[in-house]
N, C-alpha and C positions, 0 to 999 in steps of 0.2 A: 489626182488620187487623194484619198483620205479627206474628202471634202464633205461627205454626208454627215449630217447631224442625226443622232438617234431620234427617230420619230416613228409613229405608227406606219408611215409610208416607207421609211428606210430604217427598220429596226436593227439594233446591234445584237451581237452574241458575246456575252462576257463570261469567260471561263476562269475560275480560280482553281489552281492546282496547289494543294497544301501537303507538304511533307508531314507524315504522321509516323515516322520511324522512332525508334527508341530514344535517339539522341534529342529529339524534340521535347522530351519530358523535362530536361534540365532548364533551370531558370524560367520556368513557366512559358517557354516558347510556344508550345502547342496551344495553350489556352489563349495567349495573346494573339496568335495568328487567327484563331477562330473568332475572337471578338472583333478584330480589325476587319475580317472578311464580312461578318454580319453587319457591322457599322457601314461598310462600303455599299452593301446591297440595300440597306435602308436609305442611303443617300440616293441610290438609283430609283428606289420606290418613290421617294419624296419628289424627285425631279420629274417623275412620270405621272404624278397625280395632279389633276385639275378638278377642283371642287371635290365631289365624291367619286369621281371616275379615275381609275388607274388605267392609263393608256398602254397598249402593248408596244412599248418602245425598246424593250430588251428581253432577250432570252438569256437566262442566268443559270449557270452550272457551277457546282462545287464538286471537285474530284479530290479524294484523299488517296494518298499512296503510302503504304506501309505493310505491316503484317509479314507473311512469309515471302511473298513476291507478287503483290497484286495492287492494282489501282481500281478504285470503285467509285461509282457515282454516289455522292452523299445526297445530293438533291439537284433536280433539273426541272425548269419550268419557266414560263413567261412571268414577268415581274408581278403581274396581277395575281398569279397563283401563289406567290410568296407572301402576299400582303398580310393576310390574317395572322399567320404565325409570326411574321416579323414584328408587327405592331404589338402583338401580345408579349413577345419576348422583350421588346423595348420597354413596355409598361411594367413588366415584372422584373426587369433587370437580369433576365436569363439569356442563354445563348442556344440557338437551335443548330449551330454547327458543332458537331462533336469534337472535343479536344483529345482525340486518341493519340497515343504515342507509344508504339510498340513494333518491333520487327525491323525489317530492312528498308532500303530506299529505292524502290523500283521506279525510278524516274522515267526510264524509257517507256515503260508500260503506261505511265500517266500521260506522256506526250502522245502516244499512239491512241489512247482512249479519247483524249481531247480532239485529235484529228478526226476520229470517227464521228464525234458529235458535231463538230464544225462542218464536216462534209455533208452530214444529213441536213443541217440548217441551211447551208448554201443550196443544196439540191431542192429542198422544199420551196425556197424563195424562187428559184429558177423555174420550177414546174408551174408556179403560179404567175410567172412572168412579172414578179413583184420586185420592188426595190430592196436594197440591202446596204448596210454599213459594214465596213471591214471588221471581222471579229477580233476581239482582244483577249489574249490569254495571259494571266498573271500567275507566275510560279513562285511559291514561297517555300524556302528550304534553308536548312542550316548546314548542309553538307554536300557530299558527292553522290552520284548514282551508284547503286550496287546491283550485282546479279547474284542469284541464289546458286550456291554450290553445296553439294553433299560432302559432308566430312564425317565419316562413320555413320552414326545414327542421327546426326544433326544436320540442319540446314544453316549454313552461315552466309553472310553477305560479303561478297568480294568486290573491292574497288579495283581500279586499274584501267589499262587501255581498252580491254574488252567492254567493260561497263560504260566507260566514257564514249566509246564509239557507238554503241547501241543507242545511248541517250542522245548523242549528237545527231545521228542519222534520223531518229524519230523527231527531234526538235526541228531539224532542217526541213523535213517533209511537211511538218505543220506550218512553218514559216513560208514555204513555197506554195501553199494553198492559196489560190487566187480568187478574187471576187471583182465585180465591176468597179468597186471602190478602192481596190488595192489588196495586196496580200495580207494574210493573217499576221497580226502583230503579237510578238512574244516578249514579255517582260519578265525579268528574274530578280527577286529580292532574296539576298543571302542575309539571314538574320544571325547575328553573333555579336558578342562583346569582346572578342579576342584580338581585334586589331583596329586600325583606324577606319573610320567610315568614309567610303568614297561613293558619291552619288552621281550616276549617269556620266561616266567618263567617256571621252571620245576615242581614246586609244589605250592600249595596255600599259603604256608607260605611266599613265595616270592612276593605275590601280595599285593595290597593295602588293601585287606580285605573287600572290599565292596561287597554287594550282586550282583551288576552288574558284577564285576570282577569274582566272584566265579562262576556265571552262565555261562558266556561266556568262561571261562577257561574250564569248564566241557564239553563244546561242541566243543572243538578245537582239531584238530589232532596233534600228535607229528610231529615235523619237520623231513623230510627225510635227508639222508646224504648230498644230493646235496644242500638242503636248508640251512643246517648248514654251509657248505662251503661258500655259497653265503652270508649268514648272517655275517659271520666273515669278509668277504671281504668288506661288507657294514658298518662295525664298530659295529656290535651287539655282545654282549657277550653271545654266544649260544653254547650249547654242547648237547651231546646225552641226550634225555629225555625232552628237552625243547619243549614247545607246540607253535603252530602257533597262538599266541594270544598277543595282546598288549592292555594294559589298559592306558587310558588317553593319547592316541597317539597325539603328537603334529603335526603341519602342516609339519614340516621338516622330521618327522619320517614316516608318512603314505606312501609316495612314496617309501621309501626304504623297508618298510615292504612288500609292494605289489611286489616290484622287487624281493625280496627274495622268495616270493611265486611262481614267474613265472620262476624259474630256468630252467625248462625243455626247455625253449625257447632258451637257450644259447648253 
């Protein structure tokens, strides 16, 4: 399992989920996440380019979740369909991923939307009797999932067991989605400066012990052998059994964490 390298014959599906709730407006987290995602997609573009040709090695999706209680596709397409806008943004120093930050944290809806997209990708490849690499989903967030609750004339976001359960069920359904190359891989990056940074722990005793860390750890896939090799090359202390999760990810860590997750592009 997880042996296929992204290629035109066995393309991957890379899905970014980005928290765009109100709390992401602090410390420039939303803008930093947008820039890191764009930079990562540019790396995929470069690795997919040979001469003047951009090969169809990856289907790339960015999903934002925030607002009242919704997740939405920001952009979705084969890497060659991203090329023109990505290269222009790189040249101009701009970002084509919006850095929105308002509203709640409908994480369950984001996982469910990601599953719908991944399911469609897998079905399309199966209908063509074509090869596939296991899809990778990378979730970037600074908090816990919420569900929308009415409070008088207002809609508020409520955290707690119900919100956790909905998000966990949706995440597990995503991770249980199978392909001939292995199940969908889900990685979670918790971005914050409030505690010690913990990168890819193998068990909960190695985390900071917060509820956020415990929750996101529980819905993160184990690293594949390729990811472990890449992680070591990037300076992470990772071994068999480590999960694709980072707590309190610093700005310098987030790009390397995502690069580790996109090893099939190498």
